N, C-alpha and C positions, 0 to 999 in steps of 0.2 A: 492566565490561562498560556498553559503549555500545550502545544502540537506537537508531536511527534509522526514523522512524516518519512515513507520510505517507496521506491520504486520495488516491486517484488520481481526482481530480476538482478542478476549478476554481471550483466553486460555494461562494460566499462563507457560504452556509447549508447546506452539505452534510451531510447524515447520517452519511455514512461518516467525514466529521471528527469528527463528535461520538461515532461509534464509538471512533475513532483514540484521542481525548482519554481518554474512558472507559477504554479498555482498557489504556492506558499508565498510567493512573493507577492501576491495581492494582498495578502493580509496585514494590518496595520494594527499595533500596540497587542501583540501577540509574540509569545516567547516561542521559537520555531526550533526545530531541531528535527535535521535530515538526515536519516540513517542509510548507510550503505551495506548491503547484504554482503558484499566482499570481506567488511571487519568482522563477519559471523558465520564464516565458512566452517564446516562441520564434518566429520566422517558421515558417510551414508547409514541414517537409522536403521537399526534392527534391534528387537527384543534382545537378542544375544549380545550385541554390542553393550547397549544399556546395562543388561546383569554385567559386563565387564567393567565397563568405565563409567557407570553411573550418568548423571546430568552433568555434560560438559559446560564447564565455564563460559563458553561463549554464548551457550543457549541460554544461560542465567542471566547474563547480561543483557540480552536480548530482551526478553521476558520481564526484566526490571525495567528496560527503557519505556515498554507498554505501560508497566503499572506507574511511572511517574509521569505520564503524559494525563492530561484532560480531555484530549480528543486525539482521534488518530485519521490521518490521511494515507492512504494505499494506493499506488496507482500498479496495475496488476499487466505483464508482459502476457501474452499467449503464446505457448508452445503446443501445436496438434491440439487446439482447443482446450488446453487445460493451464494447469498452473506451471511455471517453469520449476526445474528440477531443484535448483538452488533456493527457492521459496519454500517450496513443499518439505523439503528436508530439514529445513529449520522450522517451519511449523510442525513439523511431527516430533521435534526433538522437545521444542515448547510445549506440545499438548501432553508430554510425558510430566512434564514439572507440574502442570496443572491444566487440565481440559479445557478450562475457559480463558483460552491464551489470551482473548481481547480485553479481559478483567473489567467487563461490564462498561466498557468506554464507548462514547459516541464516535460514530466514524464517516468519512467519506469514501467512497470505495470508487475509483476512476480506472479505465482503461483506454488504451489507444494502439493502433498498429498502421502499419503503411497501408493495408486494405481497407476497404470500403465497410468491413463489418465491425472495424475499431477495438477487435478483442473483446468483443460482446458476448462470445460463448464463457471464457473464464470470468469474467465480469459477472454473469448470471448465476454461475456457480459460487463465485464468493458472496454475492447478495444472499443467496438462499441458506447458504452453510454457515456464514459470522454469526447470527443469532445462536446455533448450538452453541459456539465457542465462546461466546459471552459478550459477542459484538452487537452495538445498537447502531442499525445502519441510518444515518438520517438522510443521505442523499447519493445517489450513484449516477454517473454519467460515463457513456463511451465516446471516446471521440475517434472519427473514422478518417480514414485517408489523412495522417498525421503529416507527412511531407506536403498535402496541399493547403494545410489550414493552421500550420507553423512555420514561422521564418526562423530558420536556425541562427542566421546572423544576427537578429534584434533579441530572439531568446522567447518571443511572443506569439500568441495564438492571434492568426489574420483573420479569422472567420467570424462576424461581428454576431452572429447566433450562438455559437459555440462559446464566446467570451461570455456572453449572458448568461448563457446555462452553468458555467463554471461560478459566477459571482452568485447565481440564486443558489447552487449547492454550497456554495461557502457563508451565506447566509444562516445557515443551520448551526453555524459556530455562534452566531450571536443570539439565535433562539436558545441557545445552550447555556449561555450566560445568564439570560435575563430570569 
C-alpha cells in the first residue's frame, strides 16, 4: 500500500508538516511519500492564465502523485479560518485537470495550530468538501495547542489521548486493506 501525505502549507517550519511526519512515522509495512508543497509552486490560478499556459507540469505532477497513491493523509494549516493560499492555488490548478482531484482515494484529514481550536475551521471545510472532489474521508482529527501537545525535540505527540486518537485514525488504513 502506498500512502501519499502532505501538509497543506508552504511554511518551511510548518507544524502541520511536523504532524504529518510524526503520523506517517507510526505506520508500519507501508510505502510512504511525504510531499512538500514548495516543490509544486505555481503561478496564481485564473481562467485567463489557464487559457494562456494550459495545465502546468507541476500541477500535473502533483495530481499524478495523488493518482499513484492508495491512501492520502493531509494536515491543513489554517489561515484566517481557511486554506493556505499555497494549497488553495495548487488545488485550483489540479481541479482544472479533473474536478475529482482526490481521485476516489480514502483519506485521513488532520489539522493543528498553536491555538485551542487546532485549525478546526479549515478542517471542517476540508471534511465537508472532500467528497465533492473525489475524496473518501475515513477519519479526521484536529489537534489543539500544538506546542503544548508536541515535543519538538523528540518530534512526538506528548498527550496520550491525542496519541490514541491518531492511532485510531490510522486504523482506517488497516480497514481499507482488509
